N, C-alpha and C positions, 0 to 999 in steps of 0.2 A: 139543192140547198147549199148555201155558201159556207165557207169555213168559219168556225166560231172565233171570236176575238181571243187573243192569247196575252195581250198586254195593253197598257194604257200609257201614252206619252203625255207629259205635262211640263210646261215651262214655269219656272219660279224666278222671281227677281229678288235680289238681296238688297235690303235697306237696313242700315245700322245693325248688321249682324243677324237679321231675321229674314227668313225666306217667306215670300208671299206668292201664292198661286196666281198665275196670270189670268187664266180663263176657267173659273170654277164650273161654269155651266158645261163646257166641253169635257172637263175632267169627270164630272158626275155622269154625263152621258156615256163616256168610255167605261166607267165602272159598271154601269147598268148592262152594257154589251158583254162584259165578262161573266155576268150572271153568277156572282159569288154565292156560294152556299153557306149556311150557318156553320160557324166554327172553322171554315176554310182559312188557311194561312196564306198570306201574300207577302212578297218580298219587295221592298222599295229600294231604289238605287238613286242616289243623287250624284251628279257629276256636272262639271262645267260644260256648257254647250260646245265649246271648241273640242273638248276631249270626246264628247259623244259623237261629233262629226267624224273625228279621226278614227275612232273605234268602228264606226259604220263603214268607213272606207276599207279598213283592215278586214272586216267581215266580207265585203264584196270581193276583195283580192283573194282571200283564201277559199271562201265558199263558192265563188263562181269562176274567177279567172284561173286560179291554180287547179281547182278541182276539174274543170272541163278540159284543161290542157293535159292533165295527168291521165284522164280517161281516154284521150285521143292518142297520146304519145307512148304511154306505158312507163314513163318516168315515175318515180316516187314523188310525193309532195316535197320532200327535202330537196331532191334533185331539181325539180321544176322551179322551186323557190330560189335555189342557188343560181340557176341560169338567169332568172329575171333580175335578181339582185346584181349579178355581175354585169349585166347589160345596162340596167337602167337606174340603179340606186345612185343618187347624186354623190360625188366624191367627198363632199363635206358632211355626209350623213352616214353614221356608222351602222345604225339599225333602223328598221321601219318605224319602231316605236318612237324614235327621236325625230322623225320627219314631221314637218309642219303639215297642216291641212292641204295647203297648196302643193307642196312637194308630193304628198301621197296622191293627190288628184292627178297630177302630171304623170307620176309613176304608173298608176293604174291605166291611164290612157295609153301610155307607151307599151305596157304589157298587152293590152287588148289589141293594139295595132299590130304588134309583133305576132300575136296569136293568130290573127286573121291573115296577115300577109305571108308569114313564114311557116307556121304550123298548119294553117288551114282551118282554124277553129274560130268561128264568130261567137263571141261570148254572149250568152243569152241569160236573161233573168228578168224578174219583174222590175218595173221602174222604181217601185218602193224600196227595192233592195239596192238599186244602183245609186239613188239619190237620198241624201239625208233630209228628213222632214220631221220636225217635232210637232 
């Protein structure tokens, strides 16, 4: 038996200050997969697609790259993050949250390559976690 759905992604477009659901049929199908119960409360979050992509990359970085390296090396999350930032954070970027989508993409690739070649950890995770798809 497969895992039950935990969330629904949906895209909206803005026109004259109003948001319009792009694919109502897919959204309704996603809601049905959630199997909402009467009176159950759900939380909705709206963000720009570029921010969602960036957040997804940060989740991959901390949830897979850093976590797996910490498990292999014995370093703490802070120590491993500090090592990666010292090695690969672009000099014009002060924090990961300031990095663009492209910079975070390159940063994650460099961290993964370093993990494989230097630490001996090949980062594993589902494709859905690695790549953003709405």
